[in-house]
MINUNU-530090 format. One line per 4 residues: number of its first residue (from 1); for each residue x, y, z of N, C-alpha, C. Coordinates in nm, 2 decimals. Layout:
N
NUM	X:Y:Z:X:Y:Z:X:Y:Z | ... $
***
This chain:
271
1	9.13:9.29:12.70:9.15:9.38:12.58:9.03:9.40:12.50 | 9.00:9.52:12.46:8.89:9.55:12.37:8.93:9.65:12.26 | 8.85:9.66:12.16:8.88:9.75:12.04:8.76:9.82:12.01 | 8.78:9.94:11.94:8.67:10.02:11.89:8.71:10.09:11.76 $
5	8.61:10.13:11.69:8.62:10.20:11.56:8.54:10.33:11.58 | 8.60:10.45:11.55:8.53:10.58:11.55:8.56:10.65:11.42 | 8.49:10.76:11.40:8.51:10.85:11.29:8.55:10.98:11.35 | 8.67:11.04:11.31:8.71:11.17:11.36:8.73:11.26:11.24 $
9	8.70:11.39:11.26:8.71:11.49:11.16:8.84:11.57:11.19 | 8.93:11.57:11.08:9.06:11.64:11.10:9.03:11.79:11.08 | 9.13:11.87:11.12:9.12:12.02:11.11:9.10:12.06:10.97 | 9.14:11.99:10.87:9.12:12.02:10.73:8.99:11.97:10.68 $
13	8.91:11.90:10.77:8.77:11.86:10.72:8.76:11.72:10.67 | 8.87:11.65:10.66:8.87:11.50:10.63:8.81:11.42:10.74 | 8.73:11.32:10.70:8.67:11.23:10.80:8.75:11.10:10.80 | 8.82:11.08:10.91:8.92:10.97:10.92:8.86:10.86:11.01 $
17	8.87:10.73:10.96:8.83:10.62:11.04:8.95:10.60:11.13 | 8.92:10.58:11.26:9.02:10.55:11.36:8.99:10.43:11.44 | 9.09:10.34:11.45:9.08:10.22:11.52:9.17:10.22:11.65 | 9.11:10.17:11.76:9.18:10.17:11.89:9.18:10.04:11.95 $
21	9.28:9.99:12.01:9.29:9.87:12.09:9.33:9.90:12.23 | 9.25:9.86:12.33:9.27:9.90:12.46:9.31:9.78:12.55 | 9.41:9.80:12.63:9.45:9.69:12.73:9.35:9.68:12.84 | 9.37:9.57:12.92:9.28:9.56:13.04:9.29:9.66:13.13 $
25	9.41:9.71:13.16:9.44:9.81:13.26:9.47:9.94:13.19 | 9.47:10.05:13.26:9.50:10.18:13.20:9.64:10.19:13.15 | 9.66:10.23:13.02:9.79:10.23:12.96:9.87:10.36:12.99 | 9.99:10.35:13.00:10.08:10.47:13.02:10.13:10.52:12.88 $
29	10.13:10.43:12.78:10.19:10.46:12.65:10.10:10.43:12.54 | 10.08:10.51:12.44:10.00:10.49:12.33:10.09:10.47:12.20 | 10.07:10.37:12.13:10.13:10.35:12.00:10.04:10.39:11.89 | 10.09:10.48:11.80:10.00:10.53:11.69:10.07:10.47:11.57 $
33	9.99:10.38:11.50:10.03:10.32:11.38:9.99:10.40:11.25 | 10.09:10.42:11.17:10.07:10.50:11.04:10.09:10.40:10.93 | 9.99:10.36:10.86:10.00:10.25:10.76:10.05:10.30:10.62 | 10.07:10.20:10.54:10.13:10.22:10.41:10.04:10.26:10.30 $
37	10.09:10.27:10.17:10.01:10.32:10.06:9.91:10.21:10.02 | 9.79:10.25:9.99:9.69:10.16:9.93:9.62:10.07:10.03 | 9.67:10.06:10.16:9.61:9.97:10.25:9.53:10.05:10.35 | 9.51:9.99:10.47:9.42:10.06:10.57:9.45:10.00:10.71 $
41	9.40:10.06:10.81:9.44:10.03:10.95:9.39:9.89:10.99 | 9.29:9.84:10.92:9.24:9.70:10.96:9.34:9.59:10.93 | 9.44:9.62:10.84:9.54:9.52:10.82:9.64:9.51:10.94 | 9.62:9.59:11.04:9.71:9.59:11.16:9.64:9.54:11.28 $
45	9.53:9.47:11.26:9.45:9.42:11.37:9.54:9.33:11.47 | 9.62:9.24:11.41:9.71:9.15:11.49:9.82:9.23:11.56 | 9.86:9.34:11.50:9.97:9.43:11.57:9.90:9.50:11.68 | 9.78:9.55:11.66:9.72:9.62:11.77:9.69:9.53:11.89 $
49	9.64:9.41:11.86:9.61:9.31:11.97:9.74:9.27:12.04 | 9.85:9.25:11.96:9.98:9.21:12.02:10.02:9.32:12.13 | 10.02:9.44:12.09:10.07:9.54:12.19:9.97:9.57:12.29 | 9.84:9.57:12.26:9.74:9.59:12.37:9.75:9.48:12.47 $
53	9.78:9.36:12.43:9.79:9.25:12.53:9.91:9.26:12.61 | 10.00:9.35:12.58:10.12:9.38:12.66:10.12:9.52:12.73 | 9.99:9.57:12.74:9.97:9.69:12.82:9.97:9.82:12.75 | 9.99:9.82:12.62:9.99:9.95:12.55:9.85:9.98:12.50 $
57	9.82:10.10:12.48:9.70:10.14:12.40:9.75:10.16:12.26 | 9.68:10.11:12.16:9.72:10.13:12.02:9.61:10.19:11.94 | 9.65:10.29:11.86:9.56:10.36:11.78:9.62:10.36:11.63 | 9.53:10.35:11.54:9.56:10.37:11.40:9.45:10.44:11.32 $
61	9.48:10.48:11.21:9.37:10.55:11.13:9.40:10.53:10.98 | 9.29:10.53:10.91:9.30:10.52:10.76:9.34:10.66:10.71 | 9.45:10.67:10.63:9.48:10.80:10.56:9.36:10.85:10.48 | 9.35:10.98:10.47:9.25:11.03:10.38:9.27:10.97:10.24 $
65	9.16:10.94:10.18:9.17:10.87:10.05:9.20:10.72:10.05 | 9.20:10.67:10.17:9.24:10.52:10.20:9.13:10.46:10.28 | 9.11:10.33:10.26:9.03:10.25:10.35:8.88:10.31:10.36 | 8.84:10.34:10.48:8.71:10.39:10.51:8.71:10.54:10.54 $
69	8.82:10.61:10.52:8.82:10.75:10.54:8.78:10.82:10.41 | 8.74:10.95:10.42:8.69:11.03:10.31:8.80:11.07:10.22 | 8.76:11.12:10.10:8.86:11.17:10.01:8.87:11.09:9.89 | 8.91:11.15:9.77:8.94:11.09:9.65:9.05:10.98:9.68 $
73	9.03:10.86:9.62:9.12:10.75:9.64:9.26:10.78:9.60 | 9.35:10.76:9.70:9.50:10.78:9.69:9.53:10.90:9.61 | 9.47:11.01:9.66:9.50:11.15:9.61:9.52:11.24:9.72 | 9.61:11.33:9.71:9.62:11.45:9.80:9.65:11.57:9.71 $
77	9.62:11.69:9.77:9.66:11.81:9.70:9.80:11.84:9.72 | 9.84:11.83:9.85:9.97:11.85:9.89:10.02:11.77:10.01 | 10.14:11.75:10.02:10.20:11.65:10.13:10.16:11.70:10.27 | 10.15:11.82:10.29:10.12:11.87:10.43:9.99:11.82:10.49 $
81	9.90:11.78:10.39:9.77:11.71:10.44:9.79:11.59:10.53 | 9.89:11.51:10.49:9.92:11.39:10.57:9.98:11.43:10.70 | 10.07:11.53:10.70:10.13:11.57:10.82:10.03:11.63:10.92 | 9.94:11.70:10.86:9.83:11.76:10.96:9.75:11.65:11.02 $
85	9.71:11.56:10.94:9.63:11.44:11.00:9.71:11.37:11.11 | 9.84:11.35:11.08:9.92:11.28:11.18:9.94:11.36:11.31 | 9.95:11.49:11.29:9.97:11.58:11.40:9.84:11.57:11.49 | 9.73:11.57:11.42:9.60:11.55:11.50:9.60:11.42:11.58 $
89	9.64:11.31:11.52:9.63:11.18:11.58:9.73:11.18:11.70 | 9.85:11.23:11.68:9.95:11.23:11.79:9.91:11.32:11.90 | 9.85:11.43:11.88:9.79:11.52:11.98:9.68:11.45:12.06 | 9.59:11.38:11.98:9.48:11.31:12.05:9.54:11.20:12.14 $
93	9.64:11.13:12.10:9.70:11.02:12.18:9.77:11.08:12.30 | 9.82:11.20:12.30:9.89:11.26:12.41:9.79:11.30:12.52 | 9.66:11.31:12.50:9.56:11.35:12.60:9.57:11.26:12.72 | 9.58:11.33:12.84:9.60:11.26:12.97:9.74:11.24:13.01 $
97	9.83:11.31:12.93:9.97:11.30:12.96:10.04:11.17:12.93 | 9.99:11.09:12.84:10.05:10.96:12.81:10.17:10.98:12.72 | 10.26:10.88:12.73:10.37:10.87:12.64:10.32:10.83:12.50 | 10.39:10.87:12.39:10.34:10.84:12.26:10.45:10.78:12.18 $
101	10.43:10.67:12.11:10.52:10.61:12.02:10.46:10.60:11.88 | 10.52:10.66:11.78:10.47:10.66:11.65:10.53:10.54:11.57 | 10.45:10.46:11.51:10.50:10.33:11.44:10.45:10.35:11.30 | 10.54:10.38:11.21:10.51:10.41:11.07:10.57:10.30:10.97 $
105	10.48:10.25:10.88:10.53:10.14:10.79:10.53:10.20:10.65 | 10.63:10.18:10.57:10.64:10.21:10.43:10.61:10.36:10.41 | 10.49:10.39:10.33:10.46:10.53:10.32:10.43:10.59:10.45 | 10.38:10.51:10.55:10.35:10.56:10.68:10.49:10.60:10.75 $
109	10.59:10.53:10.72:10.72:10.55:10.77:10.78:10.69:10.71 | 10.75:10.71:10.59:10.79:10.83:10.52:10.72:10.95:10.58 | 10.58:10.93:10.59:10.50:11.04:10.65:10.55:11.07:10.79 | 10.57:10.96:10.87:10.62:10.98:11.01:10.75:11.05:11.02 $
113	10.85:11.01:10.93:10.99:11.07:10.93:10.98:11.21:10.88 | 10.90:11.24:10.78:10.89:11.37:10.73:10.83:11.46:10.84 | 10.74:11.41:10.91:10.68:11.49:11.03:10.79:11.51:11.13 | 10.87:11.41:11.16:10.97:11.43:11.27:11.08:11.53:11.24 $
117	11.11:11.54:11.10:11.22:11.63:11.07:11.18:11.77:11.03 | 11.04:11.79:11.03:10.99:11.93:11.00:10.91:11.99:11.11 | 10.86:11.91:11.20:10.77:11.96:11.30:10.85:11.98:11.44 | 10.80:12.07:11.52:10.87:12.08:11.65:10.76:12.07:11.76 $
121	10.63:12.06:11.72:10.52:12.04:11.82:10.46:11.91:11.81 | 10.40:11.86:11.91:10.33:11.73:11.91:10.42:11.62:11.87 | 10.54:11.63:11.90:10.64:11.52:11.86:10.61:11.40:11.95 | 10.62:11.27:11.90:10.61:11.16:11.99:10.74:11.15:12.07 $
125	10.73:11.06:12.18:10.85:11.03:12.26:10.95:10.94:12.19 | 10.90:10.86:12.10:10.99:10.77:12.02:10.92:10.73:11.89 | 11.00:10.68:11.80:10.94:10.64:11.67:11.00:10.51:11.63 | 10.91:10.42:11.57:10.95:10.30:11.50:10.92:10.32:11.35 $
129	11.02:10.30:11.27:11.00:10.31:11.12:11.03:10.18:11.06 | 10.93:10.12:11.00:10.93:9.99:10.93:10.94:10.01:10.78 | 11.05:9.97:10.72:11.07:9.99:10.58:11.03:10.13:10.53 | 11.08:10.24:10.60:11.04:10.37:10.56:11.07:10.40:10.41 $
133	10.97:10.45:10.34:10.98:10.47:10.20:11.06:10.60:10.16 | 11.19:10.60:10.19:11.28:10.71:10.17:11.33:10.71:10.02 | 11.30:10.60:9.96:11.34:10.59:9.81:11.27:10.47:9.76 | 11.28:10.44:9.63:11.22:10.33:9.56:11.31:10.27:9.46 $
137	11.27:10.16:9.40:11.35:10.10:9.28:11.31:10.16:9.15 | 11.23:10.26:9.14:11.19:10.31:9.02:11.30:10.38:8.95 | 11.32:10.37:8.81:11.43:10.44:8.74:11.40:10.59:8.74 | 11.51:10.66:8.72:11.50:10.80:8.72:11.41:10.86:8.62 $
141	11.40:10.81:8.50:11.31:10.86:8.40:11.16:10.85:8.45 | 11.13:10.74:8.51:10.99:10.72:8.56:10.96:10.82:8.67 | 11.06:10.85:8.76:11.04:10.95:8.86:11.01:11.08:8.80 | 11.09:11.12:8.70:11.07:11.25:8.64:10.93:11.26:8.57 $
145	10.89:11.15:8.51:10.76:11.15:8.44:10.65:11.16:8.54 | 10.67:11.10:8.66:10.56:11.11:8.76:10.55:11.25:8.81 | 10.66:11.33:8.82:10.65:11.47:8.86:10.58:11.55:8.76 | 10.61:11.53:8.63:10.54:11.60:8.53:10.38:11.57:8.53 $
149	10.35:11.44:8.53:10.21:11.40:8.52:10.14:11.45:8.65 | 10.21:11.46:8.76:10.14:11.50:8.89:10.09:11.64:8.87 | 10.15:11.72:8.78:10.10:11.86:8.76:10.01:11.87:8.65 | 10.03:11.79:8.54:9.94:11.79:8.42:9.81:11.72:8.43 $
153	9.82:11.60:8.50:9.70:11.51:8.51:9.70:11.46:8.65 | 9.68:11.54:8.75:9.70:11.50:8.89:9.60:11.39:8.94 | 9.48:11.38:8.87:9.39:11.27:8.91:9.40:11.14:8.84 | 9.50:11.14:8.75:9.52:11.01:8.67:9.56:10.90:8.76 $
157	9.49:10.79:8.76:9.52:10.67:8.85:9.60:10.57:8.78 | 9.71:10.54:8.83:9.80:10.44:8.77:9.82:10.32:8.87 | 9.83:10.20:8.81:9.84:10.08:8.90:9.97:10.07:8.98 | 9.96:10.04:9.11:10.08:10.01:9.19:10.14:9.88:9.14 $
161	10.26:9.88:9.11:10.33:9.76:9.05:10.36:9.66:9.17 | 10.27:9.61:9.24:10.29:9.52:9.35:10.25:9.38:9.32 | 10.33:9.28:9.37:10.29:9.14:9.37:10.28:9.09:9.51 | 10.19:8.99:9.53:10.16:8.95:9.66:10.29:8.89:9.73 $
165	10.38:8.82:9.66:10.49:8.76:9.72:10.60:8.87:9.76 | 10.58:8.99:9.72:10.67:9.10:9.77:10.64:9.14:9.91 | 10.52:9.12:9.96:10.48:9.16:10.09:10.54:9.07:10.20 | 10.53:8.94:10.18:10.57:8.85:10.29:10.60:8.71:10.22 $
169	10.68:8.63:10.30:10.71:8.49:10.26:10.58:8.41:10.28 | 10.48:8.46:10.36:10.36:8.38:10.39:10.26:8.41:10.27 | 10.24:8.31:10.18:10.15:8.34:10.06:10.01:8.39:10.10 | 9.96:8.36:10.21:9.83:8.40:10.24:9.82:8.56:10.26 $
173	9.93:8.62:10.29:9.93:8.76:10.31:9.90:8.83:10.18 | 9.97:8.79:10.07:9.94:8.85:9.94:9.80:8.82:9.89 | 9.76:8.70:9.91:9.62:8.66:9.87:9.52:8.74:9.94 | 9.53:8.76:10.07:9.43:8.84:10.14:9.44:8.99:10.10 $
177	9.56:9.03:10.07:9.58:9.18:10.03:9.50:9.21:9.91 | 9.51:9.12:9.80:9.44:9.15:9.68:9.29:9.12:9.68 | 9.25:9.04:9.78:9.11:9.01:9.80:9.04:9.11:9.89 | 9.11:9.20:9.95:9.06:9.30:10.05:8.99:9.41:9.97 $
181	8.86:9.43:9.99:8.79:9.54:9.91:8.83:9.68:9.96 | 8.90:9.69:10.07:8.94:9.82:10.12:9.09:9.86:10.07 | 9.15:9.76:10.01:9.29:9.78:9.95:9.27:9.84:9.81 | 9.34:9.95:9.78:9.34:10.02:9.65:9.47:10.01:9.59 $
185	9.48:9.95:9.47:9.60:9.92:9.40:9.63:10.02:9.29 | 9.56:10.14:9.29:9.58:10.24:9.19:9.60:10.37:9.26 | 9.71:10.44:9.23:9.74:10.57:9.30:9.74:10.67:9.19 | 9.71:10.80:9.24:9.71:10.91:9.14:9.85:10.96:9.12 $
189	9.87:11.03:9.01:10.00:11.08:8.97:10.03:11.19:9.07 | 9.93:11.27:9.12:9.97:11.37:9.22:10.02:11.31:9.34 | 9.97:11.21:9.39:10.02:11.14:9.51:10.16:11.09:9.48 | 10.19:11.04:9.36:10.32:10.99:9.33:10.42:11.10:9.33 $
193	10.38:11.21:9.27:10.48:11.33:9.27:10.50:11.39:9.41 | 10.40:11.39:9.49:10.41:11.44:9.63:10.50:11.35:9.71 | 10.49:11.22:9.69:10.58:11.12:9.76:10.72:11.15:9.72 | 10.75:11.16:9.59:10.89:11.18:9.54:10.94:11.31:9.60 $
197	10.87:11.42:9.60:10.92:11.54:9.66:10.94:11.53:9.82 | 10.86:11.45:9.88:10.87:11.43:10.02:10.99:11.35:10.05 | 11.02:11.25:9.97:11.14:11.17:9.98:11.27:11.25:9.97 | 11.27:11.33:9.87:11.39:11.42:9.85:11.40:11.52:9.97 $
201	11.30:11.58:10.01:11.31:11.68:10.12:11.34:11.62:10.25 | 11.28:11.50:10.28:11.31:11.43:10.41:11.45:11.38:10.41 | 11.50:11.33:10.31:11.65:11.28:10.31:11.74:11.40:10.34 | 11.70:11.52:10.28:11.79:11.64:10.31:11.78:11.68:10.45 $
205	11.69:11.64:10.53:11.67:11.70:10.66:11.69:11.59:10.77 | 11.75:11.48:10.74:11.76:11.37:10.83:11.84:11.42:10.96 | 11.93:11.51:10.94:12.01:11.55:11.05:11.92:11.63:11.16 | 11.80:11.66:11.13:11.71:11.72:11.23:11.63:11.62:11.31 $
209	11.65:11.49:11.28:11.58:11.39:11.36:11.62:11.40:11.51 | 11.53:11.42:11.60:11.56:11.44:11.74:11.49:11.36:11.84 | 11.42:11.25:11.80:11.36:11.16:11.89:11.42:11.02:11.87 | 11.42:10.94:11.98:11.48:10.81:11.97:11.40:10.73:11.87 $
213	11.47:10.66:11.78:11.41:10.60:11.66:11.46:10.46:11.64 | 11.37:10.36:11.62:11.42:10.23:11.58:11.37:10.21:11.43 | 11.47:10.17:11.35:11.44:10.15:11.21:11.45:9.99:11.19 | 11.35:9.93:11.13:11.35:9.79:11.10:11.32:9.77:10.95 $
217	11.40:9.67:10.89:11.39:9.67:10.74:11.42:9.52:10.70 | 11.35:9.46:10.61:11.37:9.33:10.56:11.48:9.34:10.45 | 11.58:9.26:10.45:11.69:9.27:10.35:11.64:9.22:10.22 | 11.53:9.15:10.21:11.49:9.10:10.08:11.36:9.18:10.03 $
221	11.35:9.31:10.08:11.24:9.39:10.05:11.27:9.44:9.90 | 11.18:9.41:9.81:11.19:9.46:9.68:11.09:9.57:9.65 | 11.02:9.62:9.75:10.93:9.73:9.73:11.00:9.86:9.77 | 11.05:9.86:9.90:11.14:9.97:9.94:11.27:9.90:9.98 $
225	11.37:9.91:9.89:11.49:9.84:9.91:11.56:9.88:10.04 | 11.63:9.78:10.10:11.69:9.80:10.24:11.79:9.91:10.23 | 11.85:9.94:10.12:11.94:10.05:10.11:11.88:10.19:10.13 | 11.74:10.19:10.11:11.67:10.32:10.13:11.68:10.37:10.27 $
229	11.69:10.28:10.37:11.70:10.33:10.51:11.84:10.35:10.56 | 11.94:10.31:10.47:12.08:10.32:10.52:12.12:10.46:10.57 | 12.07:10.57:10.50:12.11:10.71:10.55:12.07:10.73:10.70 | 11.98:10.65:10.76:11.95:10.66:10.90:12.05:10.60:10.99 $
233	12.12:10.51:10.94:12.22:10.43:11.01:12.32:10.52:11.08 | 12.34:10.51:11.21:12.44:10.59:11.27:12.40:10.73:11.31 | 12.28:10.78:11.28:12.24:10.90:11.33:12.22:10.90:11.48 | 12.24:11.01:11.55:12.22:11.01:11.69:12.08:10.96:11.74 $
237	12.08:10.87:11.83:11.95:10.83:11.88:11.88:10.73:11.79 | 11.94:10.68:11.68:11.88:10.59:11.59:11.94:10.45:11.60 | 11.86:10.35:11.61:11.91:10.21:11.60:11.84:10.15:11.48 | 11.92:10.08:11.40:11.87:10.02:11.27:11.89:9.87:11.28 $
241	11.79:9.79:11.25:11.80:9.65:11.26:11.74:9.59:11.13 | 11.82:9.51:11.05:11.77:9.45:10.93:11.76:9.30:10.96 | 11.67:9.25:10.88:11.63:9.10:10.89:11.66:9.03:10.76 | 11.76:8.94:10.77:11.80:8.86:10.65:11.68:8.78:10.59 $
245	11.67:8.79:10.46:11.57:8.70:10.39:11.42:8.75:10.41 | 11.40:8.86:10.48:11.26:8.90:10.52:11.22:9.01:10.41 | 11.09:9.02:10.38:11.03:9.10:10.28:10.97:9.23:10.34 | 10.89:9.29:10.26:10.84:9.43:10.29:10.77:9.45:10.42 $
249	10.67:9.36:10.45:10.58:9.38:10.56:10.64:9.29:10.68 | 10.73:9.34:10.75:10.79:9.26:10.86:10.68:9.21:10.96 | 10.58:9.29:10.98:10.48:9.26:11.07:10.38:9.15:11.02 | 10.40:9.11:10.90:10.33:9.00:10.84:10.41:8.88:10.79 $
253	10.54:8.88:10.83:10.62:8.77:10.80:10.59:8.66:10.90 | 10.62:8.53:10.86:10.60:8.42:10.96:10.65:8.44:11.09 | 10.76:8.52:11.10:10.82:8.54:11.23:10.78:8.67:11.29 | 10.66:8.72:11.26:10.62:8.85:11.30:10.62:8.87:11.45 $
257	10.58:8.77:11.52:10.58:8.78:11.67:10.72:8.81:11.73 | 10.82:8.74:11.67:10.96:8.77:11.71:11.00:8.91:11.68 | 10.96:8.96:11.56:11.00:9.09:11.52:10.93:9.20:11.61 | 10.80:9.18:11.63:10.73:9.27:11.72:10.79:9.26:11.87 $
261	10.84:9.15:11.90:10.90:9.13:12.03:11.03:9.22:12.04 | 11.10:9.23:11.92:11.22:9.32:11.92:11.18:9.46:11.94 | 11.07:9.50:11.87:11.01:9.63:11.88:10.97:9.66:12.03 | 10.90:9.56:12.09:10.85:9.58:12.23:10.97:9.60:12.32 $
265	11.08:9.53:12.31:11.19:9.54:12.40:11.25:9.68:12.38 | 11.26:9.73:12.25:11.32:9.86:12.23:11.23:9.97:12.29 | 11.10:9.96:12.27:11.01:10.06:12.33:11.03:10.06:12.49 | 11.04:9.95:12.55:11.06:9.94:12.69:11.19:10.01:12.74 $
269	11.29:10.00:12.65:11.42:10.06:12.69:11.43:10.21:12.66 | 11.34:10.26:12.57:11.36:10.40:12.52:11.24:10.49:12.55 | 11.14:10.44:12.61:11.02:10.53:12.64:11.00:10.52:12.79 $
***
């Protein structure tokens, strides 16, 4: 297994850092990881290594305005920028006729799901959504204020109300998160308002989901409550699995290898 880092230019001109993990033999399936808000693809090193050691090629990228990609930090002009970047990465993964699995976590899960219910080209063969951010615990007045500020003061950066122990039951995960110089804990109001609009629009279009999808969610998640993914339960082609006592980043919980094992088995059965 080996890994590499490249810089790719999206069709809209953003310069995106792309990480790839390659298995020893030629892979038939590529897993494209779509990370969450404020973080970056480097936090998925162990996930990439896990699947590459099992014969998959794994790719991930830093969202525009995140990690080592270009752009104002945690800012977008409009939601479609994220979808365009994801479409580019899924199309690149498909080169050579390979199967493609999209793996989106938190904001990445929302981006991925939004893509799946609005696009009809460059669709993956299957999707894994980890704690997809279809809703949040924020009160209604705060969401309303975010929409107003997103128009009036779009570049205003406000702190993400995150605590390390919300991510995982492993204390080192939170410690490393806040010590990571590539993690950004302030988001612009424009990004916040675009997320809220995308959540609303995506929930309204869930009936359009047409690829096999696995949803995984920690029942003790206080960042994206487990109830947020309930609307996906029972949709055709969707399997939803929740984990009692587990928090937001299932791939960083002490039992992460068991959880990724569940994902691996599902991919084997559905791709």
